[in-house]
N, C-alpha and C positions, 0 to 999 in steps of 0.2 A: 443557607447554601442554595444556589440556583443551578438546576440541571436542565440542559436543552437536549432534545432528541430530534433528529431528522425525521419528519413525520408525513405519512400519507395513509389516509383511510384506516387509522388506528394502528398502523404498523410502523416499524422502523424503516424509513426510506433508505434505499441501499446505495445512493450515490450523493455524497456530500455536496459536490460542486454543482449539482442540478437541483438541490433542495429548494422547494418553493415555500415550504411551511416548516416551522419548528414548533414542537410542543414544549413549553417551558414549565418546569415544576419547581415550586418553592418547598424547600425541605427544612424542617426544624426538629431537632432532637431525633434525627434519624427517621422521621415520618414525613410523608407528603401532606402538606397543609392546603395547597392550592395548585391550580394549573391553568394555563392559557395558551392559545395558539397565536403565533406571530408570523407574518409573511416576510419573505426574504427580498422581495422586490426584484427578483431575477438577478441578484448580485453574483459575481464570480467568487472563487473560494477565498481570495484575500479580503474582499469586501465582506464576505460572510463572517470571517473571523472578526473583522472590525465591528460588524453589527452585533455579534454575540458579546464582545467586550463592552459595547455601549449599553447593553442590557444587563451588564454585571453578571454574566454567566460564569460559573466556576467550572462546570464539567460539561463536555459534549459527548453524547452517546450517538453513534452512527453505525452504518454498515460499511460501505466501501469509502475509502479516502486515499488520496495520493500524497506523495512526499511533500509537494509544495503547500498543500492545504495543512498538512500536519505541522510543517514549520511555521506557517502563519499563526496557527493556534498556539504553538509554543511561545512565539514572540509576544502574543497577547495575554500570556499567563493563564491559558485555559487548559485544564486537564482533558486528555482525550481517552475515550474508551471506544475503540473501533471494533468492528466485526460482529456487532449485535444484529439480531434479526427477530422477526415475530412481533408480538404485541409491544407497543411502546411503553405502556403502563407496566407490563411485567418486566421489561428490560430495566426500568428504573428501580423497581422493587428488588430485582436481582443485584443491581449495582449496590444498593444500600445494604444488602446482606453480604456483600463482598464475593458474589458468585459469578460476576462477569469476568471474562478474560479479554484483555486488550491485545488485539492482533497487530496494532500499529498500522502504518501505511500498507494497504493491500490492493491498491489500484494503480495500474500502469497507464500513464497518459501519453506515451510516445506512440502515436498511431501510424500504421502503415498507410501511405498515401493512396487514396483512390479506391480502397476496398473496405467494405463493411458488410458482414453477413449477420443475419439474425436468426436465432433459434428459440423455440419455445421451451426453454428450461433444460436442454440437454447439456449445455456447457455448465461446468461447475468449477469452483475455486479449489477443489481438492479438500482433503481432510483438514479441518481446523482453519481453513483460509477465509471462510465467510461467517463463521459462527463464533461466538464467544458470549469487577475488573480485577481478576487476579492479574497483576502486572508480571510480565516475565522477569526473571532475575535481573536486577539492575546492573549495568556496566559501571565499574568504578574507575577512576583515574582523574587526574587534574584537568584534563581537557574535556571531560564529559559535560554536556550542556553548553559548551562554548562553540562559537562559529570558528571553523578552521578552514584553511586553504592548503591543499596538498597537490603536489605533482605525483604521478604514479605511472608505472609501466606494468601491464599484466601479460603473463605468458602461461602457456600450457607446459606440461612436464617435458615435452620434446623441444622446448625452447621457442616455439612459434608464438609470436606476439599477437594478442587479440585486441588490445586497446592500449592507448597511451595519451596522457594529457600533455606530455612533452611534445608529441607530434602536432597536437592542436595548438600549442603555444599559449595555453591558458590553464591555470590551476583549477582543480575541482574544489568547489566551496560547499560546505554542509555543516550542520550542527551535529557534533559528535554525541553518540549515545542515545539518540531518540528514534533510531530505526530507519534513517534515511539511507544507510549503507548496509551492505551485507555484514553479518555478525563479525566475521574475522577481520575485515577491514576496519570496522569501528573499534574493535578491541586493540588492534595494532596501533591505532592513532591515539588512543585514550591517554597514554602516559609518555608520548613522544615529546622531545624538546624541539623548539624551532631550529631549523637547520639540520636536524638529524635525518639520516637516511636509513631506512630499515628494510630488510628482506624478510618476507613472510611466505610460508607455504600453507595453504588452506585446504582442508578436507572438504568434501561435498557438504557436510553438515555445517561447516563454518561459512560456506559460500551460498550456493543456490539449492542445496538439498539433493537427495537422491532422486533418480528418475522414478516416477510412480506409474506403473502399468495401468492403473485405474483412470489415469488422466488421458488415455487414448480411447477415443470413442467414435462411432460412426452414426451418421444421420442420413435420412432420405433426402436426396437433392430437392425433391418436389416440395419439401417442407421449409426450404431455405431460399427465399428470394435472393438472387445475386450469386448463388453458389455456382451457377453455370459458367460464370466468367473467370473463376479462380482456377489455378493449376497446382499440381503437386510441387511441393517445395516452397510455395508462397506462404508468407505470414500475414494473417488477417486478424480481425477482432470479431468475436461473437459477443452477444449480451445474454446473460443468464436470466432466470425468471425474475430477478430483483432489479434488473436494469444495469448491473455492473458489467463493464467491459472486460472481456477475458481474452488475452492474447493467445493465439493458437497457430500451429503450423499444419498445412495440408500435407498429409503423408501418403494418402492413397485416394483414388477416385475412379469410379466406373460410371456406367450410364445411369445407375439407380442410386448409388450411395457415395458419400464423401466421408473420409476418415480424417480426424483431427488429432493432434497431439498438443495438449495444454501444458506439458512440462516446459519449464524455462529452457532455453537453448543451451544453457550452461549446467543444467541439472545433471548430477552424477559425475561431474568433472572436478578434478583437483586443480587448483589455481595457484599461481605464484605472482606475488606483487613486489615491486620495488617502490617504496613509499617515501617521499621527501616532504616533511612538514615545513610549509612556507610561512604560515602566519596563524596566530591564535588571537581572537578578540572576544570580548564579553558579549 
């Protein structure tokens, strides 16, 4: 078995798409027998997945990774263990002992245009979001692992619509059961028939989780180049100590400090979806 780790200065590098070096471990009978460093040649995430396939990599251990990269690895038959941090060597040993936890896709690549702030480690991904391969309990259903296309309409409990693929005129495409979608949406689609329309109500735990008060934090403006130009209510991206982008909302600001909320905008909300399964393919 071959295990690749996103690598920088002995540590697990925290952004798969920006990885310049992988450390590749050859494993036999559950033991590391050799290792080597390979360069990525500045490839994007799809090309990185292809590079790993060419090197016959069986498992990738990394820190942050987005949905697109996760799907590319899945398509290339590479097992993912995301959310690792610290020593690369220790991460592999922990994987071999079955002690790592795979967080799945944990990096959002939809950037707010024109604004980026940087902080020296104050932003965090929240409990369990950046650390961890116990795999989470697997979703079962005939559509799991298959590429599906769905139309959907999302509403709050008061009937207000917050999103609709019908309005955009194009179905949503994703691989069911690999973490590209929120848990409740994935679970609803797992056993649907093509042409079926299903109504589902999702609790916060099945959607974007509860709001975490620890995800609200303040930083001195003097420590954050670019913070002077942002305003309350604006959504921007910070980078944590490991280089991972963290989406946040500016909730307060005065002359000396700025306060951010790193909770997802849908955190704590119950959501309703009308889902129509359009197509299923291998």
